[in-house]
C-alpha positions in Angstrom: 49.2 -9.6 5.6 47.1 -7.9 8.3 44.8 -10.1 10.3 41.3 -9.0 10.8 39.5 -9.9 14.0 36.1 -11.5 13.6 33.5 -11.6 16.2 30.2 -13.5 16.1 28.8 -13.4 19.6 25.4 -14.5 20.5 22.7 -11.8 20.9 20.0 -12.4 23.6 16.4 -11.8 22.5 15.6 -9.4 25.3 18.4 -7.1 24.1 17.0 -6.7 20.6 15.3 -3.3 20.0 11.6 -3.5 19.8 9.7 -2.3 16.7 6.4 -2.2 18.4 7.0 1.4 19.5 6.8 2.7 16.0 4.6 5.7 15.6 2.5 4.9 12.5 0.8 7.6 10.5 -2.7 7.0 9.3 -3.8 7.2 5.6 -6.1 9.7 4.0 -9.5 10.2 5.8 -11.2 9.4 2.6 -9.7 5.9 2.3 -12.7 4.2 4.0 -15.1 5.9 1.5 -13.0 4.8 -1.3 -13.2 1.2 -0.3 -16.9 1.5 0.4 -17.5 2.9 -3.1 -15.5 0.1 -4.6 -17.1 -2.7 -2.7 -20.6 -1.3 -3.1 -20.1 -1.1 -6.9 -19.0 -4.7 -6.9 -22.0 -5.8 -5.0 -24.3 -3.8 -7.4 -22.7 -5.6 -10.4 -23.1 -9.0 -8.6 -26.8 -8.2 -8.0 -27.4 -7.7 -11.6 -26.9 -11.4 -12.3 -30.2 -12.6 -10.5 -32.0 -9.5 -11.8 -31.1 -10.4 -15.4 -32.1 -14.0 -14.7 -35.4 -12.9 -13.3 -36.4 -11.2 -16.5 -34.9 -13.6 -19.0 -35.5 -17.0 -17.2 -39.1 -17.0 -16.0 -38.7 -20.5 -14.6 -36.2 -19.2 -12.1 -38.3 -16.3 -10.8 -39.8 -18.3 -7.9 -36.4 -19.2 -6.6 -34.8 -15.7 -7.2 -37.3 -14.0 -4.9 -36.6 -16.3 -1.9 -35.4 -14.6 1.3 -32.4 -17.0 1.7 -30.9 -15.5 -1.4 -31.2 -11.8 -0.6 -30.7 -11.9 3.1 -27.1 -13.0 3.1 -26.4 -10.5 0.3 -28.0 -7.6 2.3 -25.9 -8.6 5.4 -22.7 -8.6 3.4 -23.5 -5.3 1.8 -24.2 -3.6 5.1 -21.1 -5.1 6.7 -19.0 -3.1 4.2 -19.9 0.1 6.0 -18.5 -1.4 9.2 -15.6 -3.3 7.8 -14.1 -0.6 5.5 -13.4 2.0 8.4 -11.7 -0.7 10.5 -9.6 -1.8 7.6 -8.6 1.8 6.8 -7.7 2.4 10.5 -5.6 -0.8 10.6 -3.2 0.5 7.9 -0.5 3.1 8.2 3.2 3.9 7.6 6.1 5.0 9.7 9.4 6.7 8.7 12.7 6.4 10.5 16.2 7.7 9.8 17.2 4.7 7.7 14.0 2.9 6.8 10.2 2.9 6.1 7.5 0.6 7.5 4.0 -0.2 6.5 1.5 -2.2 8.5 -1.9 -3.6 7.5 -4.4 -6.3 8.5 -7.1 -6.8 11.1 -7.2 -10.6 11.5 -3.9 -11.4 9.8 -1.6 -8.6 10.6 1.4 -7.8 8.5 4.3 -5.3 8.8 6.8 -4.6 6.1 10.1 -2.9 6.7 12.3 -1.5 3.9 15.7 0.1 4.3 16.2 3.2 2.1 19.6 2.0 0.8 17.8 -0.9 -0.9 15.3 1.2 -2.8 15.9 1.6 -6.5 13.0 3.6 -7.6 9.5 4.8 -6.4 6.4 4.8 -8.6 3.3 6.9 -8.1 0.0 5.6 -9.5 -3.6 6.6 -9.3 -6.5 4.6 -10.7 -10.0 6.1 -11.7 -11.5 5.5 -8.3 -8.4 7.0 -6.5 -8.5 10.0 -8.7 -12.2 10.5 -7.8 -11.1 10.9 -4.2 -7.8 12.7 -5.1 -5.7 9.8 -3.7 -2.6 8.0 -5.1 -0.5 5.0 -4.2 3.3 4.8 -3.8 5.1 1.6 -4.9 8.6 1.0 -3.7 11.0 -1.3 -5.7 14.3 -2.8 -4.6 17.2 -4.3 -6.6 16.3 -7.5 -8.3 12.6 -7.3 -7.7 10.1 -7.3 -10.5 7.1 -6.4 -8.4 6.7 -3.7 -5.7 8.2 -4.6 -2.3 6.0 -2.2 -0.5 2.7 -0.4 -1.5 1.3 2.5 0.5 -2.2 3.4 -0.7 -4.6 6.3 0.1 -2.0 9.2 0.1 -3.0 12.6 -1.1 -1.1 13.7 -4.2 0.8 16.3 -2.1 1.7 13.8 0.7 2.7 11.2 -1.9 5.0 13.6 -3.8 6.6 14.8 -0.5 7.1 11.3 0.8 8.6 10.1 -2.6 11.1 13.0 -2.6 12.1 12.3 1.0 12.7 8.5 0.3 14.6 9.1 -2.9 16.9 11.6 -1.2 17.5 9.1 1.6 18.2 6.4 -1.0 20.7 8.6 -2.7 18.6 9.4 -5.8 17.3 12.9 -5.2 17.2 13.8 -9.0 15.2 10.8 -10.2 12.2 12.0 -12.2 8.9 10.8 -10.8 7.6 7.6 -12.3 3.9 7.5 -12.1 1.0 5.8 -13.7 -0.5 7.5 -16.8 -3.8 7.8 -15.0 -2.5 10.6 -12.7 -3.8 13.9 -13.9 -1.0 16.2 -15.1 -2.4 19.0 -12.8 -2.3 16.7 -9.7 0.9 14.7 -10.4 4.1 15.9 -8.8 6.3 17.9 -11.2 9.3 16.2 -12.6 12.7 17.2 -11.2 15.5 17.9 -13.6 18.8 16.0 -13.8 19.8 12.4 -14.3 19.5 9.8 -11.5 22.9 8.4 -10.4 23.5 4.9 -11.6 25.1 3.6 -8.4 24.0 3.5 -4.9 26.3 5.3 -2.3 29.4 3.4 -1.5 28.8 3.5 2.2 25.2 2.0 1.9 24.8 -1.3 3.6 23.3 -4.1 1.6 20.4 -4.7 4.0 17.4 -6.8 2.8 13.8 -5.8 3.4 12.0 -7.5 6.2 8.4 -8.7 6.3 6.7 -9.7 9.6 3.5 -11.8 9.6 1.6 -12.1 12.8 -1.1 -14.7 12.8 
């Protein structure tokens, strides 16, 4: 019986390659407008509550017109136009030869790294508001996971289709038909590719788990 040499030497922290030098690509320029539209719509719906009470509860009218009710509301509404562009700018993704990365967060920053050989399938979805701005979201799933391990929002349909094909090719599933939400318009959704997706991952793929970094 042959004897296999095993080595488990200590690795010094300074010798570990740094991930801070990743070149992250920004999301679609219309992402900020998408968030502004969504948040303003939510504020409008919230404002309907005191308006309805004003007309149907006369005894509350004197309170509902007080400045200390509408001033904080107005400040929060205006802050959306400052906050949304900052949030959009803080998010982005980066591709390397063997993995994909996504960062987000202004105050609580988060970075997710996902090796290609762990990806089982990729979904493309687009809600009503995203369709309005011609955007879509890519969701990456790994083995044994019921929910998406990574979500990249605010991609154009063309960019999402191209990125999905690239990742599936790297993951060893180039013929997998696109899985997407039914809300994606047929004219905008990426065309399905023919062929059956292979059932097994490549034999030389390393079983490397996904990594999430949280920086307070």
